[in-house]
A tleap script that builds the chain and sets N, CA, C and O, in Angstrom:
source leaprc.protein.ff14SB
mol = sequence {
  NMET PRO CYS PHE PHE VAL LEU GLY ALA LEU
  ILE ILE PRO ARG PHE SER ILE VAL TYR LEU
  TRP PHE MET THR ASN TRP PHE VAL GLY ALA
  PHE ASP SER LEU LEU TRP PRO ILE LEU GLY
  PHE PHE PHE ALA PRO THR THR LEU LEU TRP
  TYR SER VAL VAL VAL GLN ILE TYR ASP GLY
  ALA TRP GLY THR PHE GLN ILE VAL VAL LEU
  ILE LEU ALA ILE LEU THR ASP ILE SER PRO
  SER THR SER LYS LYS ARG ARG ARG ARG ILE
  CASP
}
set mol.1.N position { -38.477 9.435 42.869 }
set mol.1.CA position { -37.345 10.278 43.173 }
set mol.1.C position { -36.333 10.331 42.023 }
set mol.1.O position { -35.864 11.424 41.705 }
set mol.2.N position { -35.973 9.218 41.387 }
set mol.2.CA position { -35.042 9.302 40.259 }
set mol.2.C position { -35.579 10.158 39.120 }
set mol.2.O position { -34.801 10.787 38.403 }
set mol.3.N position { -36.898 10.192 38.943 }
set mol.3.CA position { -37.478 11.018 37.873 }
set mol.3.C position { -37.240 12.497 38.150 }
set mol.3.O position { -37.009 13.268 37.218 }
set mol.4.N position { -37.292 12.903 39.410 }
set mol.4.CA position { -37.024 14.291 39.759 }
set mol.4.C position { -35.560 14.637 39.507 }
set mol.4.O position { -35.249 15.751 39.085 }
set mol.5.N position { -34.653 13.682 39.764 }
set mol.5.CA position { -33.240 13.942 39.518 }
set mol.5.C position { -32.984 14.096 38.019 }
set mol.5.O position { -32.209 14.963 37.615 }
set mol.6.N position { -33.617 13.276 37.200 }
set mol.6.CA position { -33.460 13.386 35.743 }
set mol.6.C position { -34.021 14.719 35.265 }
set mol.6.O position { -33.401 15.388 34.438 }
set mol.7.N position { -35.175 15.110 35.771 }
set mol.7.CA position { -35.756 16.392 35.406 }
set mol.7.C position { -34.837 17.528 35.840 }
set mol.7.O position { -34.640 18.487 35.095 }
set mol.8.N position { -34.287 17.428 37.012 }
set mol.8.CA position { -33.344 18.439 37.481 }
set mol.8.C position { -32.070 18.464 36.656 }
set mol.8.O position { -31.493 19.527 36.428 }
set mol.9.N position { -31.633 17.304 36.210 }
set mol.9.CA position { -30.433 17.232 35.379 }
set mol.9.C position { -30.651 17.929 34.043 }
set mol.9.O position { -29.729 18.528 33.490 }
set mol.10.N position { -31.858 17.848 33.532 }
set mol.10.CA position { -32.144 18.536 32.280 }
set mol.10.C position { -32.305 20.036 32.484 }
set mol.10.O position { -31.946 20.831 31.615 }
set mol.11.N position { -32.840 20.415 33.625 }
set mol.11.CA position { -33.048 21.832 33.885 }
set mol.11.C position { -31.756 22.492 34.379 }
set mol.11.O position { -31.385 23.567 33.910 }
set mol.12.N position { -31.097 21.862 35.297 }
set mol.12.CA position { -29.909 22.449 35.909 }
set mol.12.C position { -28.771 21.421 35.852 }
set mol.12.O position { -28.459 20.806 36.871 }
set mol.13.N position { -28.149 21.221 34.693 }
set mol.13.CA position { -27.120 20.178 34.597 }
set mol.13.C position { -25.868 20.464 35.428 }
set mol.13.O position { -25.234 19.531 35.921 }
set mol.14.N position { -25.511 21.708 35.586 }
set mol.14.CA position { -24.310 22.008 36.369 }
set mol.14.C position { -24.503 21.685 37.850 }
set mol.14.O position { -23.573 21.226 38.514 }
set mol.15.N position { -25.693 21.921 38.360 }
set mol.15.CA position { -25.992 21.541 39.737 }
set mol.15.C position { -25.880 20.027 39.905 }
set mol.15.O position { -25.366 19.543 40.914 }
set mol.16.N position { -26.364 19.288 38.912 }
set mol.16.CA position { -26.285 17.830 38.963 }
set mol.16.C position { -24.842 17.353 38.930 }
set mol.16.O position { -24.485 16.404 39.629 }
set mol.17.N position { -24.011 17.999 38.127 }
set mol.17.CA position { -22.598 17.620 38.055 }
set mol.17.C position { -21.909 17.866 39.401 }
set mol.17.O position { -21.162 17.014 39.883 }
set mol.18.N position { -22.157 19.023 40.002 }
set mol.18.CA position { -21.552 19.333 41.301 }
set mol.18.C position { -22.021 18.335 42.353 }
set mol.18.O position { -21.223 17.844 43.151 }
set mol.19.N position { -23.315 18.037 42.352 }
set mol.19.CA position { -23.846 17.068 43.313 }
set mol.19.C position { -23.191 15.694 43.123 }
set mol.19.O position { -22.750 15.077 44.093 }
set mol.20.N position { -23.128 15.223 41.889 }
set mol.20.CA position { -22.521 13.913 41.635 }
set mol.20.C position { -21.036 13.909 41.969 }
set mol.20.O position { -20.509 12.900 42.436 }
set mol.21.N position { -20.361 15.024 41.735 }
set mol.21.CA position { -18.925 15.103 41.994 }
set mol.21.C position { -18.617 14.994 43.489 }
set mol.21.O position { -17.704 14.272 43.890 }
set mol.22.N position { -19.387 15.718 44.311 }
set mol.22.CA position { -19.090 15.753 45.745 }
set mol.22.C position { -19.758 14.642 46.544 }
set mol.22.O position { -19.234 14.240 47.583 }
set mol.23.N position { -20.890 14.141 46.091 }
set mol.23.CA position { -21.634 13.170 46.889 }
set mol.23.C position { -21.455 11.716 46.453 }
set mol.23.O position { -21.791 10.806 47.210 }
set mol.24.N position { -20.932 11.481 45.244 }
set mol.24.CA position { -20.755 10.114 44.752 }
set mol.24.C position { -19.377 9.970 44.117 }
set mol.24.O position { -18.601 10.924 44.068 }
set mol.25.N position { -19.088 8.785 43.638 }
set mol.25.CA position { -17.859 8.568 42.858 }
set mol.25.C position { -18.222 8.294 41.397 }
set mol.25.O position { -17.592 7.464 40.741 }
set mol.26.N position { -19.227 8.985 40.899 }
set mol.26.CA position { -19.776 8.765 39.564 }
set mol.26.C position { -18.756 9.027 38.466 }
set mol.26.O position { -18.707 8.275 37.492 }
set mol.27.N position { -17.942 10.067 38.592 }
set mol.27.CA position { -17.011 10.446 37.540 }
set mol.27.C position { -15.649 9.768 37.653 }
set mol.27.O position { -14.793 9.967 36.791 }
set mol.28.N position { -15.434 8.978 38.689 }
set mol.28.CA position { -14.120 8.367 38.901 }
set mol.28.C position { -13.765 7.405 37.783 }
set mol.28.O position { -12.656 7.477 37.254 }
set mol.29.N position { -14.652 6.518 37.407 }
set mol.29.CA position { -14.351 5.551 36.366 }
set mol.29.C position { -14.598 6.051 34.958 }
set mol.29.O position { -14.183 5.410 33.992 }
set mol.30.N position { -15.267 7.185 34.825 }
set mol.30.CA position { -15.644 7.666 33.498 }
set mol.30.C position { -14.516 8.407 32.796 }
set mol.30.O position { -14.429 8.373 31.569 }
set mol.31.N position { -13.655 9.071 33.547 }
set mol.31.CA position { -12.624 9.906 32.942 }
set mol.31.C position { -11.265 9.583 33.541 }
set mol.31.O position { -11.146 9.295 34.732 }
set mol.32.N position { -10.237 9.636 32.689 }
set mol.32.CA position { -8.883 9.365 33.149 }
set mol.32.C position { -8.223 10.601 33.774 }
set mol.32.O position { -7.442 10.492 34.719 }
set mol.33.N position { -8.552 11.776 33.228 }
set mol.33.CA position { -7.965 13.000 33.758 }
set mol.33.C position { -9.056 13.934 34.265 }
set mol.33.O position { -10.242 13.724 34.012 }
set mol.34.N position { -8.645 14.940 34.967 }
set mol.34.CA position { -9.567 15.918 35.524 }
set mol.34.C position { -9.959 16.986 34.504 }
set mol.34.O position { -10.911 17.735 34.726 }
set mol.35.N position { -9.234 17.059 33.394 }
set mol.35.CA position { -9.456 18.095 32.396 }
set mol.35.C position { -10.831 17.998 31.743 }
set mol.35.O position { -11.521 19.010 31.624 }
set mol.36.N position { -11.242 16.814 31.321 }
set mol.36.CA position { -12.510 16.660 30.597 }
set mol.36.C position { -13.740 16.973 31.430 }
set mol.36.O position { -14.647 17.630 30.918 }
set mol.37.N position { -13.826 16.545 32.681 }
set mol.37.CA position { -14.985 16.966 33.473 }
set mol.37.C position { -15.046 18.481 33.702 }
set mol.37.O position { -16.134 19.056 33.736 }
set mol.38.N position { -13.900 19.122 33.859 }
set mol.38.CA position { -13.907 20.574 34.059 }
set mol.38.C position { -14.345 21.289 32.787 }
set mol.38.O position { -15.166 22.204 32.848 }
set mol.39.N position { -13.815 20.889 31.643 }
set mol.39.CA position { -14.250 21.481 30.375 }
set mol.39.C position { -15.721 21.196 30.103 }
set mol.39.O position { -16.445 22.067 29.622 }
set mol.40.N position { -16.160 19.991 30.405 }
set mol.40.CA position { -17.565 19.646 30.227 }
set mol.40.C position { -18.476 20.439 31.136 }
set mol.40.O position { -19.590 20.787 30.747 }
set mol.41.N position { -18.022 20.730 32.335 }
set mol.41.CA position { -18.825 21.524 33.267 }
set mol.41.C position { -19.094 22.914 32.700 }
set mol.41.O position { -20.209 23.423 32.810 }
set mol.42.N position { -18.084 23.526 32.099 }
set mol.42.CA position { -18.245 24.884 31.602 }
set mol.42.C position { -18.858 24.962 30.205 }
set mol.42.O position { -19.630 25.881 29.933 }
set mol.43.N position { -18.536 24.029 29.315 }
set mol.43.CA position { -18.933 24.167 27.921 }
set mol.43.C position { -20.040 23.215 27.472 }
set mol.43.O position { -20.831 23.579 26.602 }
set mol.44.N position { -20.121 22.013 28.033 }
set mol.44.CA position { -21.105 21.025 27.574 }
set mol.44.C position { -21.581 20.160 28.741 }
set mol.44.O position { -21.253 18.974 28.795 }
set mol.45.N position { -22.342 20.724 29.669 }
set mol.45.CA position { -22.727 19.952 30.855 }
set mol.45.C position { -23.677 18.798 30.561 }
set mol.45.O position { -23.547 17.734 31.166 }
set mol.46.N position { -24.622 18.979 29.658 }
set mol.46.CA position { -25.553 17.894 29.345 }
set mol.46.C position { -24.834 16.743 28.650 }
set mol.46.O position { -25.114 15.576 28.920 }
set mol.47.N position { -23.913 17.074 27.762 }
set mol.47.CA position { -23.128 16.047 27.083 }
set mol.47.C position { -22.236 15.309 28.073 }
set mol.47.O position { -22.081 14.091 27.976 }
set mol.48.N position { -21.653 16.023 29.016 }
set mol.48.CA position { -20.837 15.399 30.058 }
set mol.48.C position { -21.654 14.409 30.880 }
set mol.48.O position { -21.198 13.300 31.159 }
set mol.49.N position { -22.852 14.810 31.264 }
set mol.49.CA position { -23.709 13.906 32.033 }
set mol.49.C position { -24.071 12.665 31.222 }
set mol.49.O position { -24.025 11.553 31.748 }
set mol.50.N position { -24.428 12.839 29.954 }
set mol.50.CA position { -24.815 11.675 29.145 }
set mol.50.C position { -23.617 10.758 28.900 }
set mol.50.O position { -23.760 9.536 28.946 }
set mol.51.N position { -22.445 11.326 28.641 }
set mol.51.CA position { -21.260 10.499 28.442 }
set mol.51.C position { -20.968 9.671 29.688 }
set mol.51.O position { -20.640 8.489 29.589 }
set mol.52.N position { -21.087 10.287 30.852 }
set mol.52.CA position { -20.835 9.531 32.080 }
set mol.52.C position { -21.903 8.467 32.320 }
set mol.52.O position { -21.602 7.413 32.880 }
set mol.53.N position { -23.150 8.724 31.904 }
set mol.53.CA position { -24.195 7.698 32.004 }
set mol.53.C position { -23.855 6.512 31.110 }
set mol.53.O position { -23.999 5.363 31.527 }
set mol.54.N position { -23.408 6.774 29.894 }
set mol.54.CA position { -23.061 5.672 28.979 }
set mol.54.C position { -21.906 4.862 29.542 }
set mol.54.O position { -21.918 3.634 29.464 }
set mol.55.N position { -20.909 5.532 30.108 }
set mol.55.CA position { -19.758 4.812 30.662 }
set mol.55.C position { -20.154 4.014 31.899 }
set mol.55.O position { -19.728 2.869 32.052 }
set mol.56.N position { -20.960 4.594 32.783 }
set mol.56.CA position { -21.306 3.926 34.031 }
set mol.56.C position { -22.394 2.865 33.877 }
set mol.56.O position { -22.268 1.772 34.429 }
set mol.57.N position { -23.447 3.167 33.145 }
set mol.57.CA position { -24.590 2.249 33.076 }
set mol.57.C position { -24.484 1.272 31.916 }
set mol.57.O position { -24.753 0.081 32.075 }
set mol.58.N position { -24.090 1.775 30.743 }
set mol.58.CA position { -24.011 0.917 29.553 }
set mol.58.C position { -22.610 0.347 29.327 }
set mol.58.O position { -22.347 -0.236 28.275 }
set mol.59.N position { -21.721 0.504 30.286 }
set mol.59.CA position { -20.340 0.003 30.220 }
set mol.59.C position { -19.589 0.505 28.994 }
set mol.59.O position { -18.737 -0.203 28.456 }
set mol.60.N position { -19.891 1.708 28.551 }
set mol.60.CA position { -19.185 2.321 27.436 }
set mol.60.C position { -19.600 1.808 26.074 }
set mol.60.O position { -18.938 2.115 25.083 }
set mol.61.N position { -20.675 1.037 25.990 }
set mol.61.CA position { -21.141 0.510 24.702 }
set mol.61.C position { -21.986 1.574 23.996 }
set mol.61.O position { -23.021 1.995 24.513 }
set mol.62.N position { -21.543 2.001 22.827 }
set mol.62.CA position { -22.243 3.036 22.065 }
set mol.62.C position { -23.096 2.395 20.990 }
set mol.62.O position { -22.588 1.977 19.949 }
set mol.63.N position { -24.388 2.319 21.243 }
set mol.63.CA position { -25.344 1.812 20.271 }
set mol.63.C position { -26.101 2.969 19.637 }
set mol.63.O position { -25.747 4.133 19.823 }
set mol.64.N position { -27.132 2.642 18.899 }
set mol.64.CA position { -27.929 3.666 18.218 }
set mol.64.C position { -28.604 4.600 19.216 }
set mol.64.O position { -28.578 5.819 19.047 }
set mol.65.N position { -29.202 4.032 20.248 }
set mol.65.CA position { -29.886 4.853 21.251 }
set mol.65.C position { -28.925 5.821 21.927 }
set mol.65.O position { -29.250 6.995 22.103 }
set mol.66.N position { -27.750 5.343 22.304 }
set mol.66.CA position { -26.791 6.183 22.995 }
set mol.66.C position { -26.307 7.324 22.098 }
set mol.66.O position { -26.110 8.445 22.566 }
set mol.67.N position { -26.118 7.037 20.816 }
set mol.67.CA position { -25.657 8.073 19.887 }
set mol.67.C position { -26.742 9.109 19.638 }
set mol.67.O position { -26.451 10.302 19.553 }
set mol.68.N position { -27.997 8.665 19.520 }
set mol.68.CA position { -29.106 9.611 19.318 }
set mol.68.C position { -29.240 10.544 20.521 }
set mol.68.O position { -29.412 11.751 20.354 }
set mol.69.N position { -29.163 9.994 21.719 }
set mol.69.CA position { -29.264 10.839 22.909 }
set mol.69.C position { -28.042 11.745 23.019 }
set mol.69.O position { -28.166 12.876 23.490 }
set mol.70.N position { -26.867 11.282 22.601 }
set mol.70.CA position { -25.681 12.127 22.601 }
set mol.70.C position { -25.866 13.318 21.669 }
set mol.70.O position { -25.495 14.440 22.014 }
set mol.71.N position { -26.434 13.082 20.498 }
set mol.71.CA position { -26.694 14.180 19.565 }
set mol.71.C position { -27.689 15.167 20.168 }
set mol.71.O position { -27.514 16.378 20.036 }
set mol.72.N position { -28.726 14.662 20.824 }
set mol.72.CA position { -29.682 15.550 21.493 }
set mol.72.C position { -29.014 16.345 22.620 }
set mol.72.O position { -29.330 17.517 22.823 }
set mol.73.N position { -28.103 15.719 23.345 }
set mol.73.CA position { -27.387 16.418 24.412 }
set mol.73.C position { -26.492 17.515 23.839 }
set mol.73.O position { -26.416 18.609 24.398 }
set mol.74.N position { -25.819 17.229 22.736 }
set mol.74.CA position { -24.977 18.244 22.094 }
set mol.74.C position { -25.824 19.402 21.602 }
set mol.74.O position { -25.454 20.564 21.772 }
set mol.75.N position { -26.965 19.089 20.988 }
set mol.75.CA position { -27.858 20.151 20.521 }
set mol.75.C position { -28.388 20.980 21.686 }
set mol.75.O position { -28.549 22.195 21.563 }
set mol.76.N position { -28.657 20.337 22.801 }
set mol.76.CA position { -29.095 21.065 23.992 }
set mol.76.C position { -28.006 22.001 24.491 }
set mol.76.O position { -28.289 23.123 24.913 }
set mol.77.N position { -26.759 21.538 24.444 }
set mol.77.CA position { -25.658 22.364 24.927 }
set mol.77.C position { -25.365 23.548 24.006 }
set mol.77.O position { -24.988 24.616 24.486 }
set mol.78.N position { -25.530 23.379 22.712 }
set mol.78.CA position { -25.188 24.478 21.812 }
set mol.78.C position { -26.369 25.393 21.504 }
set mol.78.O position { -26.197 26.435 20.871 }
set mol.79.N position { -27.561 25.014 21.944 }
set mol.79.CA position { -28.719 25.878 21.700 }
set mol.79.C position { -28.630 27.116 22.586 }
set mol.79.O position { -28.078 27.060 23.685 }
set mol.80.N position { -29.167 28.218 22.112 }
set mol.80.CA position { -29.109 29.426 22.943 }
set mol.80.C position { -29.969 29.265 24.184 }
set mol.80.O position { -31.072 28.722 24.121 }
set mol.81.N position { -29.463 29.734 25.299 }
set mol.81.CA position { -30.190 29.555 26.550 }
set mol.81.C position { -31.226 30.641 26.790 }
set mol.81.O position { -32.131 30.467 27.606 }
set mol.82.N position { -31.104 31.732 26.104 }
set mol.82.CA position { -32.094 32.791 26.251 }
set mol.82.C position { -32.764 33.038 24.915 }
set mol.82.O position { -32.144 32.910 23.860 }
set mol.83.N position { -34.005 33.384 24.971 }
set mol.83.CA position { -34.711 33.671 23.736 }
set mol.83.C position { -34.339 35.065 23.249 }
set mol.83.O position { -34.124 35.985 24.038 }
set mol.84.N position { -34.271 35.192 21.945 }
set mol.84.CA position { -33.932 36.502 21.378 }
set mol.84.C position { -35.172 37.382 21.369 }
set mol.84.O position { -36.260 36.974 20.962 }
set mol.85.N position { -34.969 38.563 21.821 }
set mol.85.CA position { -36.072 39.495 21.828 }
set mol.85.C position { -36.144 40.176 20.463 }
set mol.85.O position { -35.129 40.493 19.842 }
set mol.86.N position { -37.351 40.381 20.036 }
set mol.86.CA position { -37.532 41.078 18.763 }
set mol.86.C position { -37.191 42.555 18.943 }
set mol.86.O position { -37.579 43.197 19.919 }
set mol.87.N position { -36.474 43.047 17.993 }
set mol.87.CA position { -36.128 44.462 18.041 }
set mol.87.C position { -37.323 45.277 17.544 }
set mol.87.O position { -37.941 44.970 16.525 }
set mol.88.N position { -37.606 46.283 18.277 }
set mol.88.CA position { -38.688 47.159 17.858 }
set mol.88.C position { -38.116 48.219 16.938 }
set mol.88.O position { -37.155 48.916 17.262 }
set mol.89.N position { -38.727 48.310 15.815 }
set mol.89.CA position { -38.286 49.318 14.844 }
set mol.89.C position { -39.011 50.627 15.121 }
set mol.89.O position { -40.233 50.679 15.254 }
set mol.90.N position { -38.239 51.633 15.200 }
set mol.90.CA position { -38.828 52.959 15.377 }
set mol.90.C position { -38.908 53.595 14.001 }
set mol.90.O position { -37.892 53.920 13.387 }
set mol.91.N position { -40.131 53.763 13.533 }
set mol.91.CA position { -40.339 54.333 12.197 }
set mol.91.C position { -40.651 55.800 12.271 }
set mol.91.O position { -40.854 56.440 11.240 }
savepdb mol mol.pdb
quit
């Protein structure tokens, strides 16, 4: 079951954030204000989820593994979500 949640978090991170927000107290200890989770929800949901995992599970300790996954999360958030269609040239 946890593997399905992780897969869902990668596919639909905003759904995972909403679920964690309403069903658990996952974000309570991770953030001091409400501003960062809201901004993360709209602009960087995968990064928000990984940051909260580091704070909750790894007690905020940033090692090499955590930084590498953070970089992957940032790249996931800034990558285009739709593939670009090739333009057909009319000759």
